[in-house]
Structures are given as structure tokens and as C-alpha cells.
C-alpha positions in Angstrom: -9.7 22.3 26.5 -8.0 23.6 23.3 -7.7 21.2 20.5 -4.1 20.6 19.4 -3.3 20.8 15.7 -1.5 18.0 14.0 2.1 18.7 13.2 1.8 17.1 9.7 -0.8 16.6 7.0 -1.0 14.8 3.6 -2.7 16.4 0.7 -2.9 16.3 -3.1 -0.2 18.5 -4.7 -1.2 21.6 -6.6 0.6 23.5 -9.4 1.9 26.0 -6.8 3.9 23.2 -5.1 6.3 22.7 -8.0 9.1 24.9 -6.7 8.9 23.4 -3.2 9.3 19.9 -4.7 12.6 20.5 -6.4 14.8 20.5 -3.3 13.2 17.3 -2.1 13.6 15.5 -5.4 17.4 15.3 -5.3 17.6 11.8 -3.8 14.5 9.7 -4.3 13.2 6.2 -4.7 13.8 6.2 -8.4 17.2 8.0 -8.2 18.7 7.1 -4.8 22.1 8.5 -5.7 20.6 12.0 -6.3 21.8 12.4 -9.9 18.7 11.9 -12.0 16.7 15.0 -11.1 13.2 15.4 -12.5 12.6 19.0 -13.4 8.9 19.0 -12.7 6.0 16.8 -11.6 3.5 18.8 -13.7 1.9 15.8 -15.3 1.4 14.0 -12.0 0.0 17.1 -10.4 -2.4 17.6 -13.3 -3.6 14.0 -13.0 -3.9 14.5 -9.2 -1.5 11.6 -8.7 1.0 13.3 -6.5 0.6 13.6 -2.7 2.7 15.8 -0.5 3.6 15.4 3.2 3.6 18.7 4.9 5.0 19.5 8.4 4.0 22.5 10.5 7.0 24.8 11.2 6.2 26.0 14.8 8.6 29.0 14.5 6.7 30.6 11.6 3.4 28.8 12.0 3.3 27.7 8.4 3.3 24.5 6.5 6.3 23.3 4.4 6.5 20.3 2.1 8.8 17.6 3.5 8.0 14.6 1.2 6.1 13.5 -1.8 4.8 10.4 -3.5 4.2 10.1 -7.3 1.8 7.3 -8.2 -0.7 6.0 -10.8 -3.9 4.1 -10.1 -5.4 2.1 -13.0 -9.1 1.6 -13.6 -8.7 -2.0 -12.4 -7.5 -0.7 -9.0 -3.8 -1.6 -9.4 -1.6 1.0 -7.9 1.9 1.8 -9.2 4.3 3.9 -7.2 6.7 5.8 -9.5 8.7 7.8 -7.0 9.0 8.9 -3.4 11.2 11.6 -2.0 11.8 13.1 1.5 13.8 16.0 2.7 17.4 15.3 3.8 20.2 13.2 2.4 18.6 9.8 3.4 15.0 8.7 3.1 12.9 9.4 6.2 11.2 6.1 6.9 8.3 7.6 8.9 7.3 10.0 6.1 7.6 7.2 3.4 5.4 4.8 5.4 2.8 7.5 6.1 2.6 8.4 2.4 2.3 4.7 1.3 -0.2 3.9 4.0 -2.3 6.9 3.0 -2.4 5.7 -0.6 -3.3 2.1 0.4 -6.0 3.3 2.8 -7.6 6.0 0.7 -7.4 4.3 -2.7 -7.9 0.7 -1.5 -6.1 -0.9 -4.4 -6.3 -4.7 -4.9 -2.6 -4.6 -5.6 0.3 -2.2 -5.5 3.8 -2.3 -6.9 7.0 -0.4 -7.0 10.6 -0.8 -8.1 13.7 -0.1 -6.1 17.4 -0.4 -7.1 18.9 -3.4 -5.4 21.8 -1.4 -4.1 19.5 1.2 -2.5 19.6 -0.6 0.9 17.7 2.0 2.9 14.8 2.2 0.4 14.6 -1.6 0.3 14.6 -1.8 4.1 11.8 0.7 4.4 9.6 -1.1 1.8 10.3 -4.5 3.4 9.1 -3.1 6.8 5.6 -2.2 5.4 3.2 -5.1 6.0 2.1 -6.7 2.8 5.1 -5.8 0.6 7.1 -8.7 -0.6 9.7 -9.2 -3.4 7.9 -10.2 -6.5 9.8 -13.0 -8.3 13.1 -12.2 -10.0 14.9 -8.9 -10.0 15.1 -6.9 -13.3 18.3 -5.6 -14.9 18.5 -2.1 -16.2 22.0 -1.2 -17.2 23.9 -0.7 -15.0 21.7 -1.7 -12.0 19.6 -4.6 -10.7 16.1 -3.6 -9.7 14.0 -5.2 -7.0 10.3 -5.5 -7.8 8.1 -5.1 -4.8 4.4 -6.1 -4.7 1.7 -5.5 -2.1 -1.7 -7.2 -2.0 -4.5 -7.1 0.6 -4.0 -10.8 1.2 -0.3 -10.4 2.0 -1.1 -7.4 4.2 -3.7 -9.5 6.2 -1.2 -12.3 6.6 1.5 -10.0 7.8 -1.0 -8.3 10.2 -1.6 -11.8 11.8 2.2 -12.1 12.3 2.6 -14.9 9.8 5.3 -15.0 7.2 4.2 -14.0 3.7 5.2 -16.3 0.9 7.2 -14.9 -2.0 5.1 -14.3 -5.1 5.9 -16.5 -8.1 5.2 -15.7 -11.7 
């Protein structure tokens, strides 16, 4: 029986991926309206802190980048997610969840955090649907937007996996 190849893969970005990331980075977690475009992810690529989600194009039998996640892991195992982007005008929840779950599984942080504009409803809904992520205290204000601060811990993920309600974090 022939083994079927997966239709997607996640890998660390390389310098050659830069041009393929530009079309994806028009509407991202950090810039949901699509205006604040990053020109390059060179520093994250050099630090090996940028993962890409590739899909197999069956017509040409080649891989193309469909999403990315820019992150930083500190020496004390605290993960910060800086940005996430997917192809298309709206975020693709499946790709976002796969990338975040890959980070949480492979890096095994004790805690993870990210920030999302409060008015970015689709991004907030995606993050809220990932077990272990809860709103962390009060929102921040960065002119002209309110920012939701999301936090993930192993304990909160375990509680969510048991189907219990995770309490809000307090500072």
C-alpha cells in the first residue's frame, strides 16, 4: 500500500522564504486592518523564531507558504507570540491553531502570551478557542486601540482539557 503524503507541513523559515511571506503579511494578528506591513522578517528568521505553514499544491506538486508565526522564547521558557498571518483576507483558524499548537508542543513553554486588538473579533475568537488561553487581567490602551492580553499556561490547558472553566488570571 502506498503511503500518502501529508498536504501540509510546518517548518522553520529560511532566508529564501522572505519574498513568499510578503503577500501573507498584509493582514495579520498585529495589524488586522492590513495597513502596517512589515517589510521583512529577517531578524526572526536569523534567530530561528519564525515558523511557516506550507501546503502542497497538487496541481504543480510543490509546496507554498500559506501562513507564518513570529515568536520569541525566553531562557526561562516563556513564549511570546509577536505576529501570525495567513493567506486570504481573513485569518484561517485551522492554520493559526496548527501553528500555535506546534509551538506549544515543540517548545513546551511554561507560559505563553500574545496581544490582540480588541476590535479584531476574528483573531480574538480564534485565540479564545485554543484550550489554555484566557484573557489576562485588564486590557491595554495603545492609541487609538484597546488591546486584549491573552495568556496560556499548562495548568489552564489541563483544566480546559478536562472540560472545566478556566478562571481569569489576576495580577
